[in-house]
MARBAKE-187943 format. One record per residue (C-alpha): residue number from 1; residue in one letter; z, x, y. Coordinates in nm, 2 decimals, m for minus. Layout:
BEGIN
+-----+---+--------+--------+--------+
:   k : r :      z :      x :      y :
+-----+---+--------+--------+--------+
: NUM : A :      Z :      X :      Y :
...
+-----+---+--------+--------+--------+
//
This chain:
BEGIN
+-----+---+--------+--------+--------+
:   k : r :      z :      x :      y :
+-----+---+--------+--------+--------+
:   1 : M :   0.48 :  m8.60 :   1.33 :
:   2 : S :   0.84 :  m8.63 :   1.24 :
:   3 : V :   1.09 :  m8.35 :   1.30 :
:   4 : R :   1.40 :  m8.33 :   1.10 :
:   5 : R :   1.73 :  m8.28 :   1.27 :
:   6 : G :   1.83 :  m7.91 :   1.31 :
:   7 : Q :   1.48 :  m7.78 :   1.29 :
:   8 : R :   1.26 :  m7.65 :   1.57 :
:   9 : P :   0.90 :  m7.76 :   1.59 :
:  10 : A :   0.64 :  m7.49 :   1.52 :
:  11 : R :   0.47 :  m7.35 :   1.82 :
:  12 : P :   0.11 :  m7.27 :   1.71 :
:  13 : V :   0.00 :  m7.20 :   2.06 :
:  14 : T :   0.26 :  m6.93 :   2.12 :
:  15 : R :   0.19 :  m6.75 :   1.79 :
:  16 : L :  m0.18 :  m6.76 :   1.86 :
:  17 : S :  m0.12 :  m6.60 :   2.20 :
:  18 : W :   0.09 :  m6.33 :   2.04 :
:  19 : L :  m0.19 :  m6.24 :   1.79 :
:  20 : L :  m0.46 :  m6.23 :   2.06 :
:  21 : C :  m0.24 :  m6.00 :   2.27 :
:  22 : C :  m0.19 :  m5.75 :   1.98 :
:  23 : S :  m0.56 :  m5.76 :   1.91 :
:  24 : A :  m0.64 :  m5.67 :   2.27 :
:  25 : L :  m0.39 :  m5.38 :   2.27 :
:  26 : L :  m0.52 :  m5.23 :   1.94 :
:  27 : S :  m0.89 :  m5.27 :   2.00 :
:  28 : P :  m0.93 :  m4.95 :   2.23 :
:  29 : A :  m0.79 :  m4.74 :   1.94 :
:  30 : A :  m1.08 :  m4.82 :   1.71 :
:  31 : G :  m1.26 :  m4.50 :   1.60 :
:  32 : Y :  m0.97 :  m4.27 :   1.69 :
:  33 : V :  m0.73 :  m4.08 :   1.46 :
:  34 : I :  m0.39 :  m3.96 :   1.58 :
:  35 : V :  m0.32 :  m3.61 :   1.46 :
:  36 : S :   0.03 :  m3.46 :   1.47 :
:  37 : S :   0.07 :  m3.09 :   1.53 :
:  38 : V :   0.39 :  m2.92 :   1.43 :
:  39 : S :   0.50 :  m2.55 :   1.48 :
:  40 : W :   0.81 :  m2.37 :   1.38 :
:  41 : A :   0.97 :  m2.03 :   1.39 :
:  42 : V :   0.93 :  m1.78 :   1.11 :
:  43 : T :   1.25 :  m1.77 :   0.90 :
:  44 : N :   1.39 :  m1.52 :   0.66 :
:  45 : E :   1.23 :  m1.72 :   0.37 :
:  46 : V :   0.89 :  m1.65 :   0.52 :
:  47 : D :   0.98 :  m1.28 :   0.55 :
:  48 : E :   1.07 :  m1.28 :   0.18 :
:  49 : E :   0.74 :  m1.44 :   0.10 :
:  50 : L :   0.56 :  m1.15 :   0.28 :
:  51 : D :   0.77 :  m0.90 :   0.10 :
:  52 : S :   0.70 :  m1.06 :  m0.24 :
:  53 : A :   0.33 :  m1.03 :  m0.18 :
:  54 : S :   0.35 :  m0.65 :  m0.25 :
:  55 : T :   0.51 :  m0.70 :  m0.59 :
:  56 : E :   0.36 :  m0.77 :  m0.93 :
:  57 : E :   0.43 :  m1.14 :  m0.88 :
:  58 : A :   0.12 :  m1.15 :  m0.67 :
:  59 : L :  m0.09 :  m1.14 :  m1.00 :
:  60 : P :  m0.37 :  m0.95 :  m0.85 :
:  61 : A :  m0.57 :  m0.94 :  m1.17 :
:  62 : L :  m0.61 :  m1.32 :  m1.16 :
:  63 : L :  m0.71 :  m1.34 :  m0.80 :
:  64 : E :  m0.95 :  m1.05 :  m0.76 :
:  65 : D :  m1.29 :  m1.10 :  m0.60 :
:  66 : S :  m1.54 :  m0.95 :  m0.84 :
:  67 : G :  m1.81 :  m0.92 :  m0.57 :
:  68 : S :  m1.61 :  m0.69 :  m0.34 :
:  69 : I :  m1.42 :  m0.36 :  m0.35 :
:  70 : W :  m1.12 :  m0.55 :  m0.20 :
:  71 : Q :  m0.88 :  m0.78 :  m0.36 :
:  72 : R :  m0.66 :  m1.05 :  m0.20 :
:  73 : S :  m0.28 :  m1.06 :  m0.23 :
:  74 : F :  m0.09 :  m1.39 :  m0.22 :
:  75 : P :   0.28 :  m1.48 :  m0.17 :
:  76 : A :   0.47 :  m1.54 :  m0.49 :
:  77 : S :   0.53 :  m1.91 :  m0.41 :
:  78 : A :   0.16 :  m1.97 :  m0.44 :
:  79 : H :   0.18 :  m1.93 :  m0.82 :
:  80 : K :   0.37 :  m2.18 :  m1.03 :
:  81 : E :   0.51 :  m2.10 :  m1.38 :
:  82 : D :   0.36 :  m2.42 :  m1.53 :
:  83 : A :   0.02 :  m2.38 :  m1.36 :
:  84 : H :  m0.14 :  m2.29 :  m1.69 :
:  85 : L :  m0.01 :  m2.60 :  m1.87 :
:  86 : P :  m0.24 :  m2.91 :  m1.92 :
:  87 : P :  m0.16 :  m3.22 :  m1.71 :
:  88 : P :   0.06 :  m3.48 :  m1.88 :
:  89 : A :  m0.11 :  m3.76 :  m2.08 :
:  90 : G :  m0.21 :  m4.05 :  m1.86 :
:  91 : A :  m0.18 :  m3.86 :  m1.54 :
:  92 : A :  m0.45 :  m3.94 :  m1.29 :
:  93 : R :  m0.70 :  m3.67 :  m1.21 :
:  94 : S :  m0.63 :  m3.53 :  m0.87 :
:  95 : R :  m0.81 :  m3.29 :  m0.64 :
:  96 : P :  m0.69 :  m2.93 :  m0.70 :
:  97 : P :  m0.47 :  m2.79 :  m0.42 :
:  98 : P :  m0.65 :  m2.56 :  m0.17 :
:  99 : A :  m0.61 :  m2.18 :  m0.24 :
: 100 : P :  m0.33 :  m2.03 :  m0.02 :
: 101 : P :  m0.44 :  m1.79 :   0.25 :
: 102 : G :  m0.43 :  m1.42 :   0.16 :
: 103 : M :  m0.15 :  m1.23 :   0.32 :
: 104 : F :  m0.35 :  m0.90 :   0.32 :
: 105 : S :  m0.62 :  m0.72 :   0.13 :
: 106 : Y :  m0.59 :  m0.40 :  m0.07 :
: 107 : R :  m0.83 :  m0.18 :  m0.26 :
: 108 : R :  m0.94 :  m0.25 :  m0.61 :
: 109 : E :  m0.84 :   0.01 :  m0.87 :
: 110 : S :  m1.11 :   0.27 :  m0.87 :
: 111 : G :  m1.28 :   0.38 :  m1.19 :
: 112 : P :  m1.22 :   0.72 :  m1.37 :
: 113 : R :  m1.52 :   0.88 :  m1.20 :
: 114 : L :  m1.37 :   0.82 :  m0.85 :
: 115 : R :  m1.02 :   0.95 :  m0.93 :
: 116 : P :  m1.10 :   1.32 :  m0.90 :
: 117 : S :  m1.26 :   1.26 :  m0.56 :
: 118 : T :  m0.95 :   1.06 :  m0.45 :
: 119 : A :  m0.72 :   1.35 :  m0.57 :
: 120 : R :  m0.94 :   1.60 :  m0.37 :
: 121 : F :  m0.92 :   1.37 :  m0.07 :
: 122 : L :  m0.54 :   1.36 :  m0.08 :
: 123 : A :  m0.52 :   1.74 :  m0.12 :
: 124 : H :  m0.75 :   1.79 :   0.18 :
: 125 : A :  m0.61 :   1.52 :   0.41 :
: 126 : S :  m0.24 :   1.60 :   0.36 :
: 127 : A :  m0.08 :   1.81 :   0.62 :
: 128 : W :   0.25 :   1.85 :   0.44 :
: 129 : G :   0.39 :   1.80 :   0.09 :
: 130 : C :   0.71 :   1.80 :  m0.11 :
: 131 : L :   0.75 :   2.11 :  m0.32 :
: 132 : A :   0.99 :   2.10 :  m0.62 :
: 133 : T :   1.11 :   2.42 :  m0.76 :
: 134 : V :   1.36 :   2.53 :  m1.03 :
: 135 : S :   1.67 :   2.62 :  m0.84 :
: 136 : A :   1.81 :   2.98 :  m0.86 :
: 137 : H :   2.10 :   2.89 :  m0.64 :
: 138 : E :   2.44 :   2.97 :  m0.80 :
: 139 : K :   2.57 :   2.62 :  m0.74 :
: 140 : I :   2.28 :   2.44 :  m0.90 :
: 141 : P :   2.11 :   2.68 :  m1.13 :
: 142 : G :   1.82 :   2.54 :  m1.32 :
: 143 : L :   1.82 :   2.21 :  m1.14 :
: 144 : P :   1.52 :   2.07 :  m0.95 :
: 145 : F :   1.52 :   2.16 :  m0.58 :
: 146 : G :   1.28 :   1.98 :  m0.33 :
: 147 : N :   1.16 :   2.09 :   0.01 :
: 148 : C :   0.89 :   1.95 :   0.25 :
: 149 : L :   0.65 :   2.22 :   0.36 :
: 150 : P :   0.33 :   2.23 :   0.57 :
: 151 : I :   0.02 :   2.28 :   0.36 :
: 152 : S :  m0.36 :   2.32 :   0.39 :
: 153 : D :  m0.63 :   2.34 :   0.13 :
: 154 : G :  m0.87 :   2.49 :   0.40 :
: 155 : P :  m1.01 :   2.41 :   0.74 :
: 156 : L :  m1.13 :   2.05 :   0.80 :
: 157 : N :  m1.49 :   2.14 :   0.72 :
: 158 : N :  m1.40 :   2.35 :   0.41 :
: 159 : S :  m1.19 :   2.19 :   0.14 :
: 160 : T :  m1.10 :   2.41 :  m0.16 :
: 161 : G :  m0.85 :   2.18 :  m0.33 :
: 162 : I :  m0.60 :   2.47 :  m0.35 :
: 163 : P :  m0.29 :   2.42 :  m0.14 :
: 164 : F :  m0.19 :   2.72 :   0.08 :
: 165 : F :   0.16 :   2.77 :   0.23 :
: 166 : Y :   0.31 :   2.97 :   0.51 :
: 167 : V :   0.67 :   3.06 :   0.40 :
: 168 : T :   0.96 :   3.29 :   0.46 :
: 169 : P :   1.18 :   3.46 :   0.20 :
: 170 : K :   1.48 :   3.30 :   0.37 :
: 171 : D :   1.36 :   2.96 :   0.25 :
: 172 : P :   1.57 :   2.85 :  m0.06 :
: 173 : A :   1.25 :   2.72 :  m0.23 :
: 174 : V :   1.08 :   3.07 :  m0.19 :
: 175 : A :   1.40 :   3.23 :  m0.33 :
: 176 : D :   1.36 :   3.00 :  m0.63 :
: 177 : L :   0.99 :   3.09 :  m0.67 :
: 178 : M :   1.07 :   3.46 :  m0.68 :
: 179 : K :   1.26 :   3.41 :  m1.00 :
: 180 : N :   1.06 :   3.12 :  m1.15 :
: 181 : P :   0.71 :   3.06 :  m1.00 :
: 182 : V :   0.66 :   2.72 :  m1.16 :
: 183 : A :   0.65 :   2.44 :  m0.90 :
: 184 : S :   0.53 :   2.09 :  m0.85 :
: 185 : L :   0.38 :   1.96 :  m0.53 :
: 186 : L :   0.38 :   1.59 :  m0.43 :
: 187 : L :   0.11 :   1.47 :  m0.18 :
: 188 : P :   0.16 :   1.10 :  m0.08 :
: 189 : E :  m0.10 :   0.88 :   0.08 :
: 190 : S :   0.17 :   0.73 :   0.30 :
: 191 : E :   0.10 :   1.01 :   0.55 :
: 192 : G :  m0.24 :   0.85 :   0.63 :
: 193 : E :  m0.33 :   0.51 :   0.79 :
: 194 : F :  m0.43 :   0.31 :   0.48 :
: 195 : C :  m0.08 :   0.20 :   0.36 :
: 196 : R :   0.04 :   0.12 :   0.71 :
: 197 : K :  m0.27 :  m0.08 :   0.82 :
: 198 : N :  m0.27 :  m0.28 :   0.49 :
: 199 : I :   0.11 :  m0.35 :   0.50 :
: 200 : V :   0.16 :  m0.16 :   0.17 :
: 201 : D :   0.50 :   0.00 :   0.13 :
: 202 : P :   0.49 :   0.38 :   0.07 :
: 203 : E :   0.67 :   0.32 :  m0.26 :
: 204 : D :   0.41 :   0.07 :  m0.37 :
: 205 : P :   0.19 :   0.22 :  m0.65 :
: 206 : R :  m0.12 :   0.11 :  m0.46 :
: 207 : C :  m0.02 :   0.37 :  m0.20 :
: 208 : A :  m0.16 :   0.66 :  m0.39 :
: 209 : R :   0.03 :   0.99 :  m0.46 :
: 210 : L :  m0.10 :   1.31 :  m0.60 :
: 211 : T :   0.11 :   1.56 :  m0.80 :
: 212 : L :  m0.01 :   1.91 :  m0.86 :
: 213 : T :   0.18 :   2.15 :  m1.09 :
: 214 : G :   0.13 :   2.52 :  m1.15 :
: 215 : Q :   0.23 :   2.87 :  m1.06 :
: 216 : M :   0.30 :   2.97 :  m0.70 :
: 217 : T :   0.18 :   3.32 :  m0.61 :
: 218 : A :   0.15 :   3.53 :  m0.29 :
: 219 : V :  m0.20 :   3.53 :  m0.14 :
: 220 : S :  m0.39 :   3.86 :  m0.21 :
: 221 : P :  m0.49 :   4.08 :   0.09 :
: 222 : E :  m0.85 :   3.97 :   0.03 :
: 223 : E :  m0.76 :   3.60 :   0.09 :
: 224 : V :  m0.52 :   3.65 :   0.38 :
: 225 : E :  m0.79 :   3.59 :   0.64 :
: 226 : F :  m0.90 :   3.26 :   0.48 :
: 227 : A :  m0.53 :   3.16 :   0.44 :
: 228 : K :  m0.48 :   3.21 :   0.82 :
: 229 : Q :  m0.78 :   3.00 :   0.90 :
: 230 : A :  m0.66 :   2.73 :   0.66 :
: 231 : M :  m0.31 :   2.71 :   0.79 :
: 232 : F :  m0.34 :   2.79 :   1.16 :
: 233 : S :  m0.64 :   2.56 :   1.21 :
: 234 : R :  m0.44 :   2.26 :   1.08 :
: 235 : H :  m0.10 :   2.37 :   1.21 :
: 236 : P :  m0.15 :   2.57 :   1.53 :
: 237 : V :   0.22 :   2.58 :   1.60 :
: 238 : L :   0.28 :   2.81 :   1.31 :
: 239 : R :   0.14 :   3.10 :   1.51 :
: 240 : K :   0.44 :   3.07 :   1.74 :
: 241 : W :   0.71 :   3.07 :   1.47 :
: 242 : P :   0.96 :   3.36 :   1.51 :
: 243 : R :   0.82 :   3.68 :   1.35 :
: 244 : Q :   1.16 :   3.81 :   1.24 :
: 245 : Y :   1.16 :   3.57 :   0.95 :
: 246 : E :   0.89 :   3.77 :   0.77 :
: 247 : W :   0.64 :   3.49 :   0.72 :
: 248 : F :   0.37 :   3.53 :   0.45 :
: 249 : F :   0.11 :   3.32 :   0.27 :
: 250 : M :   0.14 :   3.16 :  m0.08 :
: 251 : K :  m0.09 :   2.94 :  m0.28 :
: 252 : M :  m0.06 :   2.73 :  m0.59 :
: 253 : K :  m0.26 :   2.82 :  m0.90 :
: 254 : I :  m0.31 :   2.46 :  m1.02 :
: 255 : E :  m0.26 :   2.39 :  m1.39 :
: 256 : H :  m0.22 :   2.01 :  m1.40 :
: 257 : I :  m0.33 :   1.73 :  m1.17 :
: 258 : W :  m0.17 :   1.38 :  m1.18 :
: 259 : L :  m0.28 :   1.09 :  m0.97 :
: 260 : Q :  m0.11 :   0.75 :  m0.94 :
: 261 : K :  m0.29 :   0.48 :  m0.73 :
: 262 : W :  m0.22 :   0.16 :  m0.92 :
: 263 : Y :   0.04 :  m0.02 :  m1.13 :
: 264 : G :   0.13 :   0.15 :  m1.45 :
: 265 : G :   0.11 :   0.51 :  m1.55 :
: 266 : V :  m0.06 :   0.81 :  m1.39 :
: 267 : S :  m0.40 :   0.95 :  m1.44 :
: 268 : D :  m0.44 :   1.30 :  m1.59 :
: 269 : I :  m0.73 :   1.47 :  m1.42 :
: 270 : S :  m0.88 :   1.79 :  m1.56 :
: 271 : R :  m0.91 :   2.10 :  m1.35 :
: 272 : E :  m1.28 :   2.10 :  m1.41 :
: 273 : E :  m1.32 :   1.75 :  m1.27 :
: 274 : Y :  m1.08 :   1.82 :  m0.99 :
: 275 : F :  m1.26 :   2.13 :  m0.85 :
: 276 : K :  m1.60 :   1.99 :  m0.91 :
: 277 : A :  m1.53 :   1.66 :  m0.71 :
: 278 : V :  m1.61 :   1.61 :  m0.35 :
: 279 : P :  m1.32 :   1.48 :  m0.14 :
: 280 : R :  m1.37 :   1.10 :  m0.10 :
: 281 : K :  m1.13 :   0.82 :   0.00 :
: 282 : A :  m1.17 :   0.56 :  m0.27 :
+-----+---+--------+--------+--------+
//
């Protein structure tokens, strides 16, 4: 074999040795798969994802599980604006992406039959409420005036649906009621455990709220004993409040019941349905 000047002769023996060496090194790896595991710290973007899960961007109606009383909520990034569009022509069919993990679960909107029971549940489970009156104060006459007050609709084993109050004439709200007995009482579900355990913000419509409107009146002598049981069994500390403030009992004669527990408007519950319902968390 002739070799031109300036060229090195091929070394087949050396190349063959190199290939055999590589084969020997790689043969033990047969049947094994190398898996890479990566972890990272939670950033502000992830926090924003969690926050966005409690907004309407979660599209709960499209993701509900029809076989359960619970629905799953997903981060907003899991839904793409063009997801409903058909794939472009000529595009290869690909396997659909896996469903994102649910961030938390929340209750399905209950039907009309359960709403009175939910309203009664909120009225019985609430230990306090926000009472709004028409102000009689000289600086804000006629304007709404709100105040948080302890309430009870009866002892734990005897729900009446009627909120009772233990008040003093020195309270500005009571002064308002003496001139105009019309009032509105807000009872939020945020006081309980559901909203906290399910990571639902108190301002989220899924965290239910009940609004009762009607006339506030002093409890008659015939009802004072029951009012004492209702208030003192739920709020024992009231017994020790200073007597010089002339405490007395009031109750609301309910005229309208409004319940909000889902996106959109509120439900108007009739008095008949409300008082006939059994308190039930739905």
